[in-house]
N, C-alpha and C positions, 0 to 999 in steps of 0.2 A: 675532219671532225670539228675543228674550231672555225672553219671558214676558208675563204680563198686566200691565195698567196699574195704577197705584196705586188702592187702594180697591175693587178688584174683589172681588165676593163669589161664592162657588161653592156652589150648593145641594148639600147632602149631605156637605160637607167636615166632617171631625171637628173642625177648628179654624177658628174664624171669623177674618176679617181685620179685625174691629173693633179700634180702637186698644187697646193694653194699658192696664193700670191706671196711674193717674197717677204712681205711683212708679217707672215704667220709663223708661229713657233709652237712646239709641243713640249710640255713638261710632263715627265713620267715620274710618279712618286713610287719609289722602291725602297724606302727606308724602314718599313715596319719590321718588328721583331717576331711577330707571329706567336705570341704567348699562348693563345688558346689552341694552337695547332701543334705546339712543341712536342708534347708527349706522343701524339699519334705519329708525327714524322719521325721521331726518334725510334719508335717501335718498327716503323716501316723501313727506314733507311739505315738505322743503326748509328745515326749521328744527328746533331742539331743542325738545322738549316731553315732559314726563314722561308715561308711558303712560296713567296714570289720567285725564288730561285729553284723551285722544285718542278719536275716534269711529272705531272699526275696522269697524263694520257698522251700518247703519241711520242714525239721526239723533241718537243719544244717546251721550255719552261713557261711559267706564267708571265715572267718579264719579257721573254722573247715574243710571246703572243701580243703583249701590249705594245712593244716597240714595232712589231710588224704592222699593227693597226695605225700607229702614229706615222710610220714611214709611208703609208698610202696617202697621207695628207700634207706632209711637209718633207723637205729633204733631210737626210740623216744629219747633216751639219746643223740643222735647226731643231734637233731634239736634245733636250737637257734631261738626263736621268739622275735623279737625286737618290743617293743611297745612304745608309746609316753607317755609323762608326765600324770600321773593319769589314764592311760588306763588299768592298771592291774585290776582295779575294774570291767571291763567288762568281765574278763575271767571266772568268776563264771558261766556264762551262755554261754560263747563262746568257752571255751577250750574243755569241754566235753570229750568224747571219740574220739580219742585216747589221748587227752591231747594236750598241746601246746609245749611240750618239755621243755627246759630250757628257762625261760622268762627273757629277759633283758629289764628293763624299763629305757628309757632315761629320765634323770631328766630335760633336756632342749631339745626342738625340734630344730634340726639344718638341717633337710633335709635328703634325702636318702643317701648322701655321708657318713656322720657320722654314720647313721644307719647301713649301710653295714660294715663299718670298725670297729665299736664297736664289732659286732659279729665276724668279721674276726680276731680281736685281741684275742678273746677267743680261736678260732680254732688254730691260729698261735702259741699261747703259748703251747697248748697241743700237736699239731700235725702239725708241720711246713711244711710238704710236702703233706698235705691233699688236696683232691679235694673238692671244695664247690659248691653246687647248690643253687642259689638264686631265691626265689619265692616271688613276690609281693602277698599280700593277698586279693586284691580287683579285681581279674580277674575272668571272666567266661570262662570256657573251656568245650568243649563237642566234642567227648566223652573223658572222663577222662583217660580211659585205654590207648587210643592211645596217648594222651598227655604225660602220664608217660613214655611210650616206647620212645618217642622222647627225653624227658629229660634224660633218661638213655643213649640213643645213644649219646647225647651231652657230657655226662660225659666220655663215652668210647673214644670219639675223643680226649678229653683233656688228657686222659691217654697216647695216642699215640703222642700227640703234646703238651707237658707240658708248653710251653711258649705261647700258644694261649689261647684266651678267646672265648668260643663258646656261641653264643647268638641265642635264638629261635626267628625267624621272622615270623610274621603273614601275610597271604595274605590280601592285602588292599581291602576295599570295596568302596573306594572313596578318594578324595584328602583331607584327614583329617589333620587339622592343630594343633591338640592337642596331637598328638603322635609324637614320633621320627620316622625317616625313615632311612632305610638301603638299599643302592643299591648294590647288589651282583655283583661280577666279575665272571670270568670263573670257571669251576669246579676245586675243590681243593682236599679235603680229603673225600674219600668215607667211608660210614658207613653202618650199617645194615638197617638204616631207610632213606637212601638217602645220597646225597653229602652235606657236609658243604662247603660253598663257601667263598672265600675272599671278603672283603668289599671294594668297590671303593669309596663310599661316605656315610657319616653318618651325618644327619641333624636333630637336635632336635627341634621339634615344629616349622616347617617352616611357612611362610605366604602361602596364598592359591595358588598364582601363582607358587611358588616353589614346593608346594605339588603336584600340577597338573603335573609339569615337572617330579618329582620323580616317580609319578604313571606311566607316559608314559615310563620312563626308567626301569620299572620292579622292582621298589622299594618294600620293605617289611616294615611292621610296627614293631617297636621295642617293644617287650613284656617285656623287662627287666628280662626275665628268662635267667639266665646265669649259665654256668659251667666253672670253672676256678680253677687252682691250687692256694692255698692260698699264696704261696710264690711269684707266678707271680702277683697276685692281690696286694700283699704288695708292690712289686717293682713299680707297676703302681702308687700306692698312694704316695710313696716316691718321684717319679719323678714329679707328677702333683699337689699334694696337700701336700707339705712338712711341712707346718706349722701344719696342722691337724695331720699328721703322727708322728710328734715329741711328741704330747700329747698321742697318742695311743701307741707309743713305750714305754713311761714311764708307762702307764697302763699295758702293756704286762709284764714289769719287776716286777711290783707289784703283778700281778696274779701269776707269777712264784714263787715269794717269799712266798705268801700265800699258794700255793700248796705244797711247800717244807717245810712249817713250820717255815720259817724265819721271817714271819710277821703274826700278829694275823688275824683271819678270817674277823673281822669287817673292816680291812683296805681296803678290796676289794670295799665295797660300797662307801667309801669316795674317793677312787681313781677313780671310775667310774664317780662320781659326779664332781670331779675336771677336768677330761678329757673332759667330755661332755660340761661343762660350758665354757671351754677355746677354744674349736675348733670353727672355722668359719663355717658359713652355706655353704653347698655344695650340688650340685645335682649330683648323680652318673652318670646319662646319659650325662649331659652337661659337667661336669668337669673331668670325667674319660673316658667314652666310646667314646665320640666325639673326644678325644685327642689320642686315641690308635687304630685308624682305622687299621693301618698296622698289628696289633696283633689279630684282630677279625676275626673269622669265623662265618658265619651265617647259621643256619640249618633251612630251611623253615618248618613251621607247616603245612605239607600236611595232608589233610583230618581231620582237626581240626577246629572247630568254636571257635574263640577267641574274647573277648571283654573286654576292660577296663571299668568296671562299674562305671565310674566317673560322669555319668549324668543319670537322671531318664529315658530319652528316650532310652538310650542304654540298660538298663535293660528291658524295655518294648519290645524293638525290639528283643532282644535275646530270651526272653521267648515266644514271639508270634511266632517266627520261629519254636520253638519246640512244639507249641500247648499247652503251659503251661500258667496258669493264672499269671498275673502281680499284684503286690501290688498297682500299679498305674492304675487307671481306663482306661486311654488312654495315648497315647504317649505325654508326656509333651513337651513343646517348650522351656523351660528354666530350 
């Protein structure tokens, strides 16, 4: 239903699913609390559970699907899954095969900005010139093999344009106000899966009138699926979120000391706790992407159905389109 299994190879594909170069990593963002889905999930399951740890169709959770996609691109040992406070408890049933990679539990929830940069700190310490692929764990994509090829194409573009950030943009279905919007400019960098375009405008969660204008202007939805060199990402953080980055720079130094045997292993956990407790709340789209428009290239998600499953009606609509049963009897209105 959601696509092919990990490691599948397709004859004639322009992009192979062989693992990427050793300098590539994936960051899976799985720390959301799912406030808008809480009441529907409680009614369905009889308990509170963040949506990324739920199995809405088939036998795999949303997190499992995301890790499956990431594992087609990098080895499991190079996947960092960021979870929220107390969410490690959900991994017994949600990590499954092929696992969740290295799990980083944030002791305090501070938004997607600190979530991204916590994982980036680990990558930067070990592999400062690596390319990272960032995947939110609460998205529906179909077909998955096509999506994976586009994610790999984004990484390949970053290899050719290391100071750029490549963002996958979804074709809009209407003037949505809960997504970010990207308005692309003229053709820029060609790749095997189409051209990545410069960005003229980036608007995070606009009002309805602005969303309608962005739709008419040919805007795309921000999926938050990103390919970027970690040193480029680090520089963006230093420029736009310097207070946060000072904390993560200290953590980076501690991680190096632990790795080299200069500090005891238990120092890592306390350093993570200190950094996460001290950083301010930040949203990656609003506080980073919206401020680095000149550095972004957007690669359209052609021939891929995408949805942020942040509301029950989106889940119902996506599954109905594919002829699959929804856990919700009918399309909810709230």
